[in-house]
Steps between C-alpha positions, in 0.01 A plus 500: 500500500768758494811443701534739794800621687540703817611859461599722792598866493499799734254791444432804696268456797239740364478311180458177690225668713322626186512157349358339820224758515391478138509121503287488823260759379447338153533143614808434277797268545832683535659246268247581224553877542876483499516249203247719298707810571825333407356368172361843408827675587713260298259549202531885533877470517520282183262730316713803593810320395342389169376870441837638564666251266241588232557870540874446472444310181250742351603747229227743584236649279578593148257691275396313186635797300846453658502125444402550131772757458767271647382211286507718196135443421306742281301771662126488433 
C-alpha cells in the first residue's frame, strides 16, 4: 500500500462548491478527484517541459538536398 500524507491548501469557494457538487452527483470521493487531477496536471507540466526542451535542442527541418550539399555528396 502506498504511503499517504495529508495535504492542505486554500482554493476559491466556487471551486470547492463545484468539487462538492460533482462528487455528490457522481458518487466520487473528493480525495480521488483531487489526486487524479494533480497527477494529470503534473504529467501535463512534465510533458510541456520535455517538449520545450526538445524544441530548444532541435535543429529544425533541413531538406535532403541541403544536407547532401553540406556534406558534399554527389547530386543524383
